[in-house]
C-alpha positions in Angstrom: 101.0 97.7 82.4 100.7 99.7 79.6 99.9 102.1 81.6 102.1 102.1 84.1 105.0 101.4 81.8 104.5 105.2 80.3 104.2 106.5 84.6 106.7 104.6 85.4 109.6 106.1 82.9 108.8 109.0 84.4 110.0 108.9 87.8 113.0 106.2 86.7 114.4 106.3 90.4 115.4 103.3 93.2 112.6 103.8 96.1 113.7 102.2 99.7 110.7 100.9 101.0 109.7 102.2 105.1 108.5 99.5 106.8 107.4 99.1 110.5 109.6 96.5 113.2 113.0 96.9 111.7 116.1 98.9 110.3 114.9 99.8 106.9 117.1 102.4 106.5 120.7 101.1 106.8 123.4 101.2 104.6 122.2 104.9 103.8 124.3 105.7 101.2 124.0 102.7 98.9 121.2 103.5 96.8 122.7 106.1 95.7 125.9 104.3 94.5 124.2 102.2 92.7 122.6 104.9 91.1 125.2 106.0 90.5 126.9 103.3 89.3 124.4 102.5 86.5 124.4 105.3 84.7 128.4 105.0 84.9 128.1 101.6 83.2 124.9 102.0 80.9 123.0 104.4 79.0 120.3 104.7 81.5 120.1 108.2 83.5 118.7 106.9 87.3 118.1 109.6 90.0 121.3 109.7 92.1 119.5 110.4 95.7 116.5 107.5 97.1 113.6 108.1 97.3 111.8 106.9 100.3 108.3 105.9 100.2 105.9 103.2 102.4 103.9 100.6 100.6 100.8 102.7 101.5 101.8 105.3 99.5 100.3 105.9 95.9 103.0 107.0 94.7 104.9 103.9 94.2 102.8 103.0 91.3 105.9 105.7 89.3 108.5 103.8 90.6 109.5 101.0 88.5 111.9 99.7 91.1 111.6 99.2 94.9 114.1 98.4 97.3 113.2 96.1 100.2 116.2 95.5 103.5 116.6 94.8 107.0 118.0 92.6 109.7 115.0 92.1 111.8 111.4 92.3 111.8 109.5 93.6 109.3 105.5 94.1 109.2 103.1 95.8 107.1 99.8 96.2 107.7 96.8 95.4 105.4 97.0 98.5 103.2 100.8 97.9 103.1 99.9 94.3 102.0 96.9 95.2 99.6 99.0 98.4 98.2 101.8 95.9 97.0 99.7 93.4 95.9 98.6 95.5 92.9 101.9 97.5 92.2 103.4 93.7 91.4 100.5 93.0 89.6 100.6 96.1 87.6 104.0 95.8 86.3 105.9 96.9 89.3 109.8 94.9 90.6 110.8 94.8 94.3 113.9 93.5 94.9 114.6 92.4 98.6 117.6 91.4 100.5 117.7 90.0 103.6 120.5 91.9 106.0 120.5 88.7 108.2 117.5 88.1 110.2 115.2 89.5 108.1 113.5 85.9 106.4 110.8 84.5 107.8 109.3 87.3 108.2 109.6 88.4 104.7 108.7 85.2 103.8 105.8 85.7 106.6 104.3 88.4 104.5 104.9 87.5 101.0 103.1 84.4 101.9 100.4 86.4 103.4 100.1 88.8 100.5 100.1 85.4 97.3 98.6 82.7 99.5 98.4 81.3 96.5 102.4 81.4 94.8 105.5 80.6 95.8 108.7 82.1 96.5 110.8 79.7 94.1 114.7 79.6 94.1 115.9 80.5 90.5 118.4 78.8 88.9 121.6 80.2 88.1 120.9 80.7 84.5 117.8 82.6 84.8 117.8 85.7 82.7 118.8 88.3 85.4 121.9 86.9 86.2 123.2 87.4 82.4 120.4 90.2 81.1 123.4 93.1 80.8 126.9 91.0 82.8 127.2 87.9 82.8 127.0 85.5 86.2 127.5 81.7 84.9 127.7 81.2 88.9 124.3 82.4 89.6 123.7 85.1 93.3 127.0 86.1 93.7 127.3 86.0 97.7 128.9 89.3 99.5 128.9 88.1 103.7 129.0 84.8 105.3 126.5 85.2 107.6 125.1 81.1 107.4 127.0 78.9 105.3 126.0 77.0 102.4 125.0 78.8 99.1 123.6 82.1 98.4 119.9 81.9 97.5 117.3 84.1 95.1 114.8 83.7 94.9 111.6 84.9 92.7 108.3 85.0 92.7 106.2 84.9 89.4 103.2 86.2 88.3 101.5 85.7 84.7 104.8 84.2 84.5 106.3 87.1 85.3 109.6 87.8 87.6 108.3 90.4 89.9 109.7 90.3 92.7 113.4 88.9 93.2 114.8 88.4 96.7 118.3 87.3 97.9 119.4 85.1 101.6 122.5 84.8 102.4 123.7 87.0 99.9 123.6 90.6 101.6 123.7 91.7 97.2 123.1 95.4 99.3 126.4 95.5 101.7 128.4 95.5 98.9 127.0 98.7 97.5 128.1 100.6 100.3 131.5 103.3 100.3 133.8 101.0 101.2 134.9 102.4 104.5 131.8 101.1 105.3 131.6 96.4 105.8 135.4 96.2 104.5 134.9 94.1 101.5 137.1 93.4 99.0 136.9 95.4 95.5 136.1 92.2 93.7 133.2 91.3 96.1 131.6 95.2 95.6 131.7 94.2 92.4 130.4 91.3 91.4 127.6 92.9 93.5 127.3 96.4 91.6 127.5 93.8 88.4 124.4 92.2 89.9 122.8 95.5 91.5 122.5 97.0 87.6 121.6 93.4 85.7 118.5 93.9 88.0 117.2 97.3 87.8 117.9 96.8 83.9 115.8 93.5 84.3 112.9 95.3 86.1 112.6 97.9 83.4 112.5 95.2 80.3 110.5 92.7 82.2 
């Protein structure tokens, strides 16, 4: 754990995960926009150009925050699954955002990688919703994909929230430039607040 923390501080950038089977690349400006907001709102200095890596690349161990998104199928090789397992057990953090259609495929991958663990629905009072910005209602909903409330799930390893998965929320679309999805400013603000919270949580846990 200590080794991972020391290395991760060398490269505090946000990694977009490249995978087979889906549009991992959608909304290409969102990581840059989020990094700019983190730098503007905190004393952190996050590289504003996203890093793109596959999960079988050992370079992922040098980064504290991996981001996964997409609209449909996500399929990981056995090597990618094993490397992600090691990354998370060694202190890494993953944020996955269902951009509509990814849910069943992502849940299948998580179950294959961690058969003895479950994605647990986080309560609105979990620390990730208040570590920097206070979001008393919990996870905000940026886009209406399905009827009902947005849901934020956590995978806990040794009681540490190692993977955060958002469903029916689409936080990352709120990081896109205003002209892309035409989201109102108040929703984009909620999305950036949630993004800042997630990044700070990843660095401090």
